Steps between C-alpha positions, in 0.01 A plus 500: 500500500866412546639151509603545862146588608359201316755276666420647841123449453553144384719425801243646740221299335702181522582569866134549585409188307773298672386626839140409418600153381703449817201583718282264299748217553531578871119507531468159332770357726330649807165347407664163439667512842170575673323220310766248603494631858122461514524142370762419763301648788176331389684168478628540857148588622359191326761276665489641852139612556247218526188701583322590174354829625830622647689403184250688284533817711880487483493448123279804454710718730827392340372574151368841602823596680726398213279678248514825699879476534541440127282800413691726741839396355381540142357843579832605656691368198289693249434810712753728325380391155140595567568802718443739211152367434383487863239770443359318199481176697312682776238621255472156344463342846219741590318412179545130565357536851183648356481236228561202729341621823351155562848348498620772734205432730588129500861579590380730779272219617797262508690747722190542719455124540858450617537817707174450690527119496139465391553134416768254402524176307281240673243745644131463419350830388189642336528790254300626203237228552748211497614285793807280491845410626788723384759299306697777327565875532653672198575861413171555317269227632451231760352155445237313703388139503127566504289372788125454484301634204308197368675269752308459824668629816850648509683253279706558188331526161830437322504831312787750513387862533743777403420827679671833414691644794318832457182339636637519855507881470140540382303208648459345847715196575423232761773279640372179661829384650716800593547577873181316611469170314140425604154587370150461641289230337138397553325166462119493510279207599121515459276267705123461497276691741415169671867427575656557840694817414647530852662159469610584145675815620673309779624237255634761258682685779656176621615396149642844416686531830655156460587511129625859500679508837851525353393765249372734772829479691707571188276793409543650846880493468496661155248761611740618772770553236262680264377726782852642534471652152127555449211602720340159466328296768223243540325448829438132443703269278310183587231356269153648553159364396230748396130421454254645250145399405427487128223371274605136474632447854744617763845595375798454732822662376843401630743794478865412543857595405696302243801543278412626149628187326319268742148639468363209299688243708360641823145495362543138392623395846210677669237354268627146550471539878160672476340236277633219717368658822160594353449138392509401869202719595143444384388847605736683261420514130657709226252727322472557129271716285195325355252601228147358461290523184120456493285456193169675474230311687738279696574731790174415683558124469857509639555428870646774720875540442724353760870539553740217440570488873130453581469214253813342642372527858166346396677209330710434811188509717337237281811282521502524881129408520559201272792385719288520816220295343 
């Protein structure tokens, strides 16, 4: 090998190395510029946007947009360097897809969530056996503040549940708040067989109509909007009282519309009114299950069983007779 060839090879190697080093420096500078730009934009969002939810959405969108731009510019910068190994990268990518198919499914789920607008931050959803309010949507998972579980009614348990995005592609998803922000709820009241169930029904209808009047009007307006997109309709949006006879008494069920996050509050308001009104009427008594135990040989000596209402009526009769005498 001649000295001239050695010199030529060395010069070519140094040129390639210098070109590679230059691209490395440009890449570092480009990343630094995008980091500083992101910090500046996030600072402006923090100063100008007061709503927490809106600020969070803008932070996420800004970060995603800048990240995509940085990747595109870096790919363009290094495209000629890696052009010769494009086929190899294709084979490696195919192998990686098979090895990390769950990650790919989560990325596809992320695209599906945003393209179909299944839910957004702040929505209440149920998926994979968990119910909660969405507080974050990332590339591979979304996060819920859990609702229910061991906590009675639809109130927060305090736990954060991280759900892979791929779940939306393989399992049913329920959205409580999108398009039609109302759900049907039922409250059951059981009274004794001796109670005046007609009066009880009238009282429940009056309480429900008065307490839930505004809710029915709001639900009607939202239903009209939802009907423009879905084939959804309800013949009657007003509260309804249904009656059913069961073992321990007569059950009256109030069925009504309420917002998902106000289910427990609505039940509390109704129960306060119901208990106050029932206390004003002697012929309405709440029923409860009872159990009686008899020892061997005592059953014949016990008097015939009487209901609590019968004993109460007998006591009142004695008090009236005593007052007359």
